[in-house]
C-alpha positions as YAML, in Angstrom:
chain: A
units: angstrom
residues:
- id: 1
  name: MET
  ca: [82.45, 98.01, 88.15]
- id: 2
  name: ALA
  ca: [80.52, 98.14, 91.59]
- id: 3
  name: ARG
  ca: [79.42, 96.54, 94.13]
- id: 4
  name: SER
  ca: [76.48, 98.57, 96.32]
- id: 5
  name: THR
  ca: [74.80, 98.89, 99.50]
- id: 6
  name: GLU
  ca: [72.18, 99.81, 96.85]
- id: 7
  name: PRO
  ca: [68.60, 99.59, 98.81]
- id: 8
  name: GLN
  ca: [66.06, 96.87, 97.84]
- id: 9
  name: GLY
  ca: [63.45, 97.82, 94.89]
- id: 10
  name: GLY
  ca: [66.02, 99.93, 92.90]
- id: 11
  name: GLY
  ca: [67.38, 102.94, 94.93]
- id: 12
  name: GLN
  ca: [65.47, 105.42, 92.80]
- id: 13
  name: GLY
  ca: [64.62, 109.04, 93.61]
- id: 14
  name: GLY
  ca: [64.38, 111.13, 97.14]
- id: 15
  name: GLY
  ca: [61.41, 109.70, 99.37]
- id: 16
  name: GLN
  ca: [59.95, 107.77, 97.05]
- id: 17
  name: GLY
  ca: [58.35, 104.25, 97.87]
- id: 18
  name: GLY
  ca: [60.66, 104.61, 101.21]
- id: 19
  name: ALA
  ca: [63.76, 104.25, 99.16]
- id: 20
  name: VAL
  ca: [66.73, 105.95, 99.96]
- id: 21
  name: PRO
  ca: [68.44, 108.82, 97.94]
- id: 22
  name: PHE
  ca: [72.56, 107.34, 99.01]
- id: 23
  name: GLY
  ca: [74.57, 105.02, 98.96]
- id: 24
  name: LEU
  ca: [77.92, 103.99, 99.25]
- id: 25
  name: VAL
  ca: [79.87, 101.85, 96.32]
- id: 26
  name: ASP
  ca: [83.02, 99.76, 96.30]
- id: 27
  name: VAL
  ca: [84.63, 100.08, 92.44]
- id: 28
  name: THR
  ca: [86.20, 97.01, 91.42]
- id: 29
  name: GLY
  ca: [88.47, 96.37, 88.44]
- id: 30
  name: PRO
  ca: [90.55, 98.97, 86.54]
- id: 31
  name: SER
  ca: [88.22, 101.14, 84.03]
- id: 32
  name: MET
  ca: [87.41, 104.58, 85.26]
- id: 33
  name: VAL
  ca: [91.56, 104.78, 86.34]
- id: 34
  name: PRO
  ca: [92.75, 107.18, 87.02]
- id: 35
  name: THR
  ca: [90.06, 109.04, 88.17]
- id: 36
  name: LEU
  ca: [89.03, 105.56, 90.33]
- id: 37
  name: ARG
  ca: [90.83, 102.68, 91.70]
- id: 38
  name: GLU
  ca: [90.14, 98.83, 92.77]
- id: 39
  name: GLY
  ca: [88.65, 99.25, 96.14]
- id: 40
  name: ASP
  ca: [87.76, 103.43, 96.59]
- id: 41
  name: ARG
  ca: [84.25, 103.51, 98.17]
- id: 42
  name: LEU
  ca: [81.69, 106.25, 96.77]
- id: 43
  name: LEU
  ca: [78.86, 107.87, 97.62]
- id: 44
  name: VAL
  ca: [76.17, 107.83, 95.28]
- id: 45
  name: ARG
  ca: [73.30, 109.91, 95.12]
- id: 46
  name: TYR
  ca: [69.95, 108.25, 93.42]
- id: 47
  name: GLY
  ca: [68.63, 109.16, 91.46]
- id: 48
  name: ALA
  ca: [69.90, 112.03, 91.11]
- id: 49
  name: PRO
  ca: [70.19, 114.73, 87.40]
- id: 50
  name: ILE
  ca: [72.89, 113.76, 84.99]
- id: 51
  name: ARG
  ca: [74.84, 115.90, 83.07]
- id: 52
  name: PRO
  ca: [77.95, 115.32, 80.83]
- id: 53
  name: GLY
  ca: [80.68, 114.50, 82.56]
- id: 54
  name: ALA
  ca: [79.42, 113.68, 85.78]
- id: 55
  name: VAL
  ca: [80.42, 110.32, 86.85]
- id: 56
  name: VAL
  ca: [77.16, 108.06, 87.65]
- id: 57
  name: LEU
  ca: [75.98, 104.24, 88.71]
- id: 58
  name: PHE
  ca: [74.62, 102.68, 85.95]
- id: 59
  name: ARG
  ca: [73.26, 98.39, 85.66]
- id: 60
  name: HIS
  ca: [74.97, 96.88, 82.93]
- id: 61
  name: PRO
  ca: [72.15, 96.73, 79.49]
- id: 62
  name: PHE
  ca: [73.00, 93.00, 79.19]
- id: 63
  name: GLN
  ca: [73.61, 92.19, 82.87]
- id: 64
  name: GLN
  ca: [70.91, 93.98, 85.20]
- id: 65
  name: ASP
  ca: [72.29, 92.60, 87.65]
- id: 66
  name: LEU
  ca: [75.88, 94.33, 87.64]
- id: 67
  name: LEU
  ca: [76.41, 97.19, 88.85]
- id: 68
  name: VAL
  ca: [78.78, 99.57, 87.11]
- id: 69
  name: VAL
  ca: [80.58, 102.75, 87.59]
- id: 70
  name: LYS
  ca: [81.57, 105.11, 84.15]
- id: 71
  name: ARG
  ca: [81.94, 108.86, 82.92]
- id: 72
  name: ALA
  ca: [78.10, 110.27, 81.70]
- id: 73
  name: ALA
  ca: [80.28, 111.34, 77.55]
- id: 74
  name: GLU
  ca: [76.72, 113.07, 76.19]
- id: 75
  name: ARG
  ca: [73.25, 112.49, 76.06]
- id: 76
  name: ARG
  ca: [72.17, 110.75, 73.26]
- id: 77
  name: PRO
  ca: [68.43, 109.82, 71.51]
- id: 78
  name: LYS
  ca: [68.42, 106.49, 72.87]
- id: 79
  name: GLY
  ca: [70.10, 106.98, 76.19]
- id: 80
  name: TRP
  ca: [73.77, 108.42, 77.80]
- id: 81
  name: TRP
  ca: [77.08, 107.19, 76.18]
- id: 82
  name: LEU
  ca: [79.16, 106.00, 78.90]
- id: 83
  name: LEU
  ca: [82.69, 106.04, 78.81]
- id: 84
  name: SER
  ca: [85.25, 104.39, 80.69]
- id: 85
  name: ASP
  ca: [88.40, 106.79, 81.98]
- id: 86
  name: ASN
  ca: [90.96, 104.52, 80.82]
- id: 87
  name: ARG
  ca: [90.76, 104.44, 78.05]
- id: 88
  name: PRO
  ca: [92.31, 101.06, 76.72]
- id: 89
  name: VAL
  ca: [89.46, 99.64, 78.45]
- id: 90
  name: ASP
  ca: [86.59, 99.07, 76.29]
- id: 91
  name: SER
  ca: [83.71, 97.86, 78.63]
- id: 92
  name: ASP
  ca: [81.71, 100.83, 77.64]
- id: 93
  name: SER
  ca: [78.97, 102.35, 75.30]
- id: 94
  name: ARG
  ca: [81.40, 101.29, 72.40]
- id: 95
  name: SER
  ca: [80.74, 98.28, 73.06]
- id: 96
  name: TYR
  ca: [77.49, 98.14, 74.50]
- id: 97
  name: GLY
  ca: [75.58, 101.21, 73.18]
- id: 98
  name: PRO
  ca: [73.73, 104.25, 74.56]
- id: 99
  name: VAL
  ca: [72.32, 102.93, 78.03]
- id: 100
  name: PRO
  ca: [68.84, 103.63, 78.38]
- id: 101
  name: ASP
  ca: [67.43, 106.48, 81.26]
- id: 102
  name: GLU
  ca: [66.02, 103.64, 83.37]
- id: 103
  name: LEU
  ca: [69.18, 101.68, 83.34]
- id: 104
  name: VAL
  ca: [70.82, 105.36, 85.03]
- id: 105
  name: LEU
  ca: [71.08, 104.70, 88.85]
- id: 106
  name: GLY
  ca: [72.89, 107.56, 90.08]
- id: 107
  name: ARG
  ca: [75.49, 110.31, 90.32]
- id: 108
  name: VAL
  ca: [78.90, 109.77, 92.13]
- id: 109
  name: LEU
  ca: [78.99, 112.59, 94.78]
- id: 110
  name: LEU
  ca: [82.21, 111.81, 96.63]
- id: 111
  name: ARG
  ca: [85.06, 109.00, 96.44]
- id: 112
  name: LEU
  ca: [85.81, 108.39, 100.26]
- id: 113
  name: ARG
  ca: [88.23, 106.21, 100.20]
- id: 114
  name: PRO
  ca: [91.35, 106.38, 100.76]
- id: 115
  name: SER
  ca: [91.04, 110.11, 100.43]
- id: 116
  name: PRO
  ca: [88.03, 112.36, 100.31]
- id: 117
  name: ALA
  ca: [87.37, 113.28, 96.63]
- id: 118
  name: TRP
  ca: [84.86, 116.00, 95.69]
- id: 119
  name: LEU
  ca: [83.40, 114.12, 91.92]
- id: 120
  name: ALA
  ca: [80.36, 116.46, 91.37]
- id: 121
  name: PRO
  ca: [80.64, 120.02, 91.71]
- id: 122
  name: GLY
  ca: [77.46, 122.53, 90.52]
- id: 123
  name: ARG
  ca: [77.45, 123.95, 87.33]
- id: 124
  name: GLY
  ca: [78.61, 127.51, 88.55]
- id: 125
  name: LEU
  ca: [82.06, 126.03, 90.00]
- id: 126
  name: GLU
  ca: [82.13, 124.09, 86.91]
- id: 127
  name: ARG
  ca: [81.98, 127.58, 84.96]
- id: 128
  name: LEU
  ca: [84.27, 128.59, 86.99]
- id: 129
  name: LEU
  ca: [86.99, 126.66, 86.95]
- id: 130
  name: LEU
  ca: [86.65, 126.11, 83.69]
- id: 131
  name: GLY
  ca: [86.50, 130.08, 83.10]
- id: 132
  name: PRO
  ca: [89.70, 131.87, 81.80]
- id: 133
  name: ARG
  ca: [91.61, 133.02, 84.78]
- id: 134
  name: LEU
  ca: [91.24, 129.23, 86.61]
- id: 135
  name: ALA
  ca: [91.62, 127.67, 83.38]
- id: 136
  name: ARG
  ca: [95.73, 128.26, 83.11]
- id: 137
  name: VAL
  ca: [96.07, 126.28, 86.58]
- id: 138
  name: PRO
  ca: [97.24, 123.02, 85.56]
- id: 139
  name: GLY
  ca: [95.56, 120.26, 87.59]
- id: 140
  name: LEU
  ca: [93.11, 122.42, 89.72]
- id: 141
  name: ALA
  ca: [89.87, 121.62, 87.28]
- id: 142
  name: ARG
  ca: [90.44, 118.08, 88.12]
- id: 143
  name: ARG
  ca: [90.80, 118.63, 91.94]
- id: 144
  name: PHE
  ca: [87.62, 119.93, 91.93]
- id: 145
  name: GLY
  ca: [85.93, 116.96, 89.75]
- id: 146
  name: VAL
  ca: [85.99, 118.67, 86.09]
- id: 147
  name: PHE
  ca: [87.05, 116.37, 83.83]
- id: 148
  name: VAL
  ca: [87.86, 118.02, 79.88]
- id: 149
  name: ASP
  ca: [88.42, 115.52, 77.04]
- id: 150
  name: GLU
  ca: [91.83, 116.72, 75.42]
- id: 151
  name: LEU
  ca: [92.04, 115.95, 72.20]
...
């Protein structure tokens, strides 16, 4: 879950209706451990494009005043399949299904505190980090916010 500085009026999109495209979110709860922990402060870009692997901020499908941070696993016909990084915590799409696009507010770019960490690398950097040479360096991709499910 998250507490947000989301602007009034939704925070969707850059410059639409005077909405601010960036906001700060404080993490509450253990669902994104080890990536995020209670008290972490995040920078969110509202209306940013979402792709699998991204950490996103969204409104809970059944309690829309509740903001939640999860990882986008895949795009499905009825919305995004969003999962906790802490797999034993199943308060994610495993319990409420795909999250409709209109409830996904934005993409988490950075963890600002306690120590800064980039959580949204570009596609080029992702490809480079997952390529044959750099993929052999343990933990390098994860440091740059690239996460691959281990089988």
